[in-house]
C-alpha positions, 0 to 999 in steps of 0.5 A: 542691456536688460535694464534698458530693455525693461525700460523700453518695454514699460514705455508704451503703456505709459506714453502711447504712440500717436497712432494709438491716441489719434482716434480717441483724442480726435473724438475728445476734441470734438466733444470739447468743441461741442461743449464750447459751442454750447457754452459759447456766448453770442453777443450782438453789439449796438449799431454804433459799434464799428469793428475797424474803428475799434481795432484802430485804437490799439497796437501790438499784442493788445490789439490781437488779443482783443480781436480774437476775443471779439471773433469768438463772441461776435459771429457776424463779424468773426471773419473780419475780426480774424482777418484783422488779427492775422494782419496784426500778427504778421507785424510781429514775430509771434508765429505760435499764435499765428499757427493757433489761429489757423488751426482754429480757422483753417481755410474759412477766411477766403483768398489772401488769408490762408496759412503762409508756412513760408512766412512762419518758417522764415520768421522762426529761422530769423528769430532763432538767429537773433536769439543766439546773437542776443544770448552771445552778446549778453554772455560777453557783457557778463564776462566783461562785467559791463553793467550798462551793457548787461542791462541793455542786453537783458532789455533787448532780449526781453523785447525780443521774447515779448515780440515772439509772444513768450511773455514768461521769458520776457518777464524774466529778462526784464526782472534781471535788469533790476540788479544793473539799474544805476539810476532812477530812470532805469528802475522806472523803465524796468518797472514799465517793462515788467508791467507790460509783460504782466498785463499780457500774462494777466498777472495783475498782482505783479502789476500792482507790485511794480506800479507801487515800486515805480511810484516810490522811485525818485523823480517820477513826479516829473515824468507825466506820461510815465505817471499816467501809464502807471495810473492806468495799469493800476486801474486795470489791476483793481478792476480785475480784483473787483475793487471798483472804487480804487479803480475809479480813483486811478482812472480819474487821476490819469492825466491826459498826457497818456493820449495814444502813447500807451495803446499797446496796453490801453486806449484813452477811450477805455480810461473814460469808459472804465473810470465812468462805470466804476465811479457810477457803481461806487461814488456817492453824489458828492464824489461824482460831482467833485471828482468826475463832473467837475474834474477838468482833466477827466473831462478830456477823456469824456469828450472822447465818449460824449454820450457817457458824459451825458449819462453821468450828468443824468445820474447826478440829476436823478434822470435815472430812466435815460441814464439806465437806458443808455447803459442798457444800449452800451451793455453788449458793446462792453460784453466785447471788451476783453477786460470788462466783460466779466464785470459788467453784471456786478457793476450794472447791479451796483449802479441800479441799486444806487439809483433805487436808493437815491430815488427813495431816500428823500421821501417817507412814502413813494408811489411804486407806479411812478417809480416803475415808470421812472425805471422803465420796469413793471410793478411786479419786477420792481416789487421783487427788486425792492424786496431783495434790497429790503431783506439785504438791509440796503433800504429801510422800508416796507412795501404796501402791496395793496396800495402799491406804495413803498413806505419808509420805516417810521422812527420815533425821534422823541423816543430815540432822543430819550434813549440816547440821553439815558445811554449817555447818562449811564456812560457818564456815571460809569466813567465817574465811578471809575475816576473816583476809584482811581483818585482814592487809590492814588490818595491812599498810596495803593500803587504798584511800584517796582521793587527797590534793592535798598528798601525793604518792602512794606508788609501788611502791618509794618508801619503806616505805609505798610498798613496801607499795603494790606486789607485795611487799605482796601477797606479804607478806600471802599469805605471812603467811596461809600461815605466814610464807613468801615475801616475809615471809621475805626481810624477816626476813633483811634 
């Protein structure tokens, strides 16, 4: 009893009561909210952006997450975004996220969008009953060792946890079905379920692992929809890892069978936007033409975003002003994209750098005034931009600030040709000498051979071959290379 009293006496300093912690925690949360407001990014999209049309592209958890993300960054449509997110949440059993949204919003949304405690409590009670039922069924299947039923039980339990927003438990349930998969179709289904849960958790390393596993499963080539889903999710994972070229290839390889059958992860418009931007950032002109503009399958996606297809053609045809102007109008819309917002600046920088390099590459000298007009910037800004590329080694040129010209570094082709010829000649001499040394070593039997048990090794002066094993053989080889002097001359006298 004394020990228990000591333990209870030691608890209050370690774990203060709620009454003691309420005032400081409330002030702390206020400070955190003020900091968040200071750090909050406010985005005003283009006039073409339609929130309801955008939200209609998606379903399930992806729709909710994207709407909540837009609500935080687009104040003018914040209430509308929250309303659409709440409507989508009521179609699920994710009461935890429902409560978090109302903790943040309160009663600001007006009539019809106040916290519905009866709905949340009712869903929780039904969910608890469903969870117990699924657990009992799974335990009975495991006791009876019915492999097919066990796999089905884990799948149903995983789908239940996914709908509740408990993605960790959903992922565990899906992974456990792996031991009970008896056909390739079961493995592919398991991989897709794990991929969806991993995307919801933003665990994209897991996504790539299970995409690779599914692609190696026999029979995947006949399932066009599944193959397209794997390509699209792999592209998302490569974007998150900032591997834009690999992401572009995956999106371009995604067949149009995907359609609107994977909207709980990605929309077909996203495939067009992500693939086009990554291709602009990483592909050269040849790849842009063959893999994107002449790709009949990817053209189906580009028809969903027609202006983007025109942008790609403008870049390929060196109409950089119109291409970059369209990308600038699209920038704020992309800043509201849940997966792309953190990559816009780096992708745009890569596209602009490529445009500057391609504009200058055919010429030995360029008028910076005309170049500034083509890229719709001032000469001062263009000069700063070009100086960075010259320092980085991206462009081999120099800037004539007085005449406002960009001049390529002159290379003396005649001198370079002579230098290459001399270098090749020296390499040829070195290789020839090495070959002659090897030939003479073989001719004089100076080889390293494995020891034999029944044959005694030759010494320095034991027999004609033994003599070659000593210093005289080395002198003889060197003398042959030098023209017959040294040890070789002594042999001729004998």
